[in-house]
N, C-alpha and C positions, 0 to 999 in steps of 0.2 A: 935565222933558224927559228922554226916554229916551236913554241913552248907547249908541251903536253901536260895537261893537268889530270892527275889521277885522284879519284875520290875514294877514300878509304872508309869502308863501312864501320860504323860505331861499334858493331859487335866484335870487331877485331882488336879494338883497343880497350873496350870495357869488359872486364871478366864477368862471366855469368854468375848469378847468385850462387853461393855455396849451399849445396844441399847437405843432408847428413852424410850421404855417401861420399860426396866430393871432399868434405871436411876430413873425413876419416882417411881418405886416400892421400890428401895433402900432408897429413901428419907423418905418413910413411916416408915422404920425401924430405922431411926436415932432418937436420943433423941430429944425432943421438942426444946431444945435450939440450936441444931445444924442444923436441916433441916426441921422439921415438920412445923414450922411457915411459911417458904418459900413456901412449898408445899400447905399449907392451904390457903395462900393468892392467889395462882394461881387457886385453885379449888373452892374458895369461890363464892357462887352464887351471881348474881347481885341483888342489893337491889332496889326494885321498890317502889317509893314514890307515894302514892295516895293522891291527894289533897282532901280537904273537898268538899262537894257537892256544896257549894256556890262559890268555886273557880274553878270548873271544866270548862275547855274551851268548848264552844259550837262547835258541829261538823260543818264543812264547809257547808254541804248540808242543815243543819238547818238554817244557816245564809242566804244562798241563797234563801230559801223559803220565807223570809220576806224582802229581799232587792230588791227594785224596780228600774227599769230603767225608767227615765222620759225624753222623747225626744220631739223635735220640740217646745221647750219653747222659749218665746221671750228673746232677749238678755238682757233686763232690769230686768229680774227676779233675785232676790238675794237669798242667802241661807235662810234667815229668811222668805221671801215670799214663797219660795218653801216649807218650813216646815209648814207654816200656811195653805197652800193648803191641806195638808194631815192630819193636826191635827184634822180635823173634823171627821176623820174615825178611830182614835185610837191614841196611843202614838207614837210620832216620836222620835226615838232614835238618828237619824242623818239625815241631809239633806245637800247635797253638790252640788252646780252648778260647772260644769267643765269649766275651763278657759284656753285659749291658753297661754302658758308660754312666748311666744314672744310678742304678741300684748296685752295680758291681757284682751282680749275680751271673752265674754261668747261663749262657743262652742254649745250653744242651747240644751244642754242636761245635766242631772244630775242624782244623785242617792239618794233614800230615803230609810232608814231602819226603818221599823215598829217594834213594840215590839213582835208581834205574826204573824204567817202565816195567821190567820183568818183576822186580821186587814189589812194585805197586800192585800188579795183577795178582801176585801170590798172596799179598795181604788181603785183597778183596775176596779171593776164593776162601781164605781161611777165617776171616773175621766178619764178613757180611752176614747179618741175621743171627750172630752169636749173642749170648746174653751177658750183659755187664751190669752188675748191681741191680738185677731184676728187670732190666730193660733190654730189648733186642735192638742192637745198634745197626745203623745203616752205613755201609762203606762203599763208595763208588768214586770213579775218577771225576774230577771237576769238569764241567762242560766247556769252560772257556777260561782263559787267563788274559785279563785286560789291564795291563799296567798303565798308570797315568791317565786313567779315564776321568772324564769330567762328570762327577756324580750329580751335578745340578741338571745335566741334560737327560732327557728321557731315554732309557735303554730299550732296545728292541725286545719285545716280549715274544716268547716262542708261540707258535700257532696253537690255539686252543682246540682240542678235539672234543666236541660236544657228544653227549650221550644221554639216553633216557635215564641212566643210573647216575644221578648227580646230586650233590649236596651243596647247600648254601653255607658259607662260613662268614659269620659276622663278628664285629668287635675286634678286628685285626689291628695289631699294633702297626704304627707307620713304618716300622723297620722290616716288616715281613715281606719277603720277595716271593715270586712265583716258585722258584726252586725250593725255598724253605717250606712253603706250603705243601708242595708235592711230596717232599721227603718226609714231612711230619705225618701225612696221612698214609704213606706207603706201609706203615706198620700193620694196618688192618686190611690189606687187600692190594690187588693190582690196580694202581692208579693209572688211568689212561692219560689224563691230562689235568692241569690245574692252572688257574689264572687269578691274579690279584687285580681288581678293577682300579684303574687310575684315572685321574682327571685328564681329559684329552690334551695332548701337546705338552704334558709335564710328567715328572716322575713321582708326583704326589699321589699317595694311596687314598682311595675313597673309604678304606676301612672295612672292606668286605671282598669276598672272592668266591670262586666255585671250584669244586673238585669232581671229576667224573671217574666212575669205576666200570668194571666189566660185568657186574651182576648186582641184583637187588640185595642179595645177602651181604655183600661188601658195603653197600650203602647203609644198611641197618646196623652193621657192626661199627661203621665209622660214626654214626649218630650216637649210638649208645656209649661208645668209648671216648669220643672227643668232645661231646657237648659239655661245656663248662671246664674243659681241660685248659691248662695254661700254655700259651705260646707267646714267646717273647715278653714274658712278665705280666700278661693279663689274660683272664679267662675268655675263651672264644665261644660263640654260639654256633651250633651246627644242627641243621635240620634238612630234610629232603627238599630239593628244589623243584 
């Protein structure tokens, strides 16, 4: 009887190299004790824990809608006095006067958080531009609420609206922000825009800025009122730009 010899291809007896996909597939075929538990742990969906309604954190924009900036207040105003001013218009959750960390003097502004946006709006309508200790205070909703922000990183500045009615503001303290500069000058006219010049790519102030108004009369009033006035603990220089 003739003998028949069959040649078997090496690919039939040598398994192909395991790729990432084939290794994952093979684990599925292993007994649970050997490999399935490892595969399952890697494939297990993330567990999302939902807190009860009473413990859900409020969205930042909702907090911002009831958090008020209060500017141009007398240096003698305390936290309790600030809270009492707003308590007539609703429930005050928090009132805080901002102080200079080096001199411990009031920075003449603070923040008040009301319990609802409606109460915040009522406080703005009643208290903005009212006189406290001989000074007209500014009350408005804070523009943003940014928790856990990296203060070392440069913050985006609002777009500066230029105008022929502009003043230069020099000798600014390093802590002065664009918003503070705008609110400070709003006492003497309609401020179109303000900006604090900063070193490009950083949050470091160059120590000067610009403020624009809607008329020449407001520029003259700003120069006569604020030149050598104190902002953030040091006198500033103001002149027409």
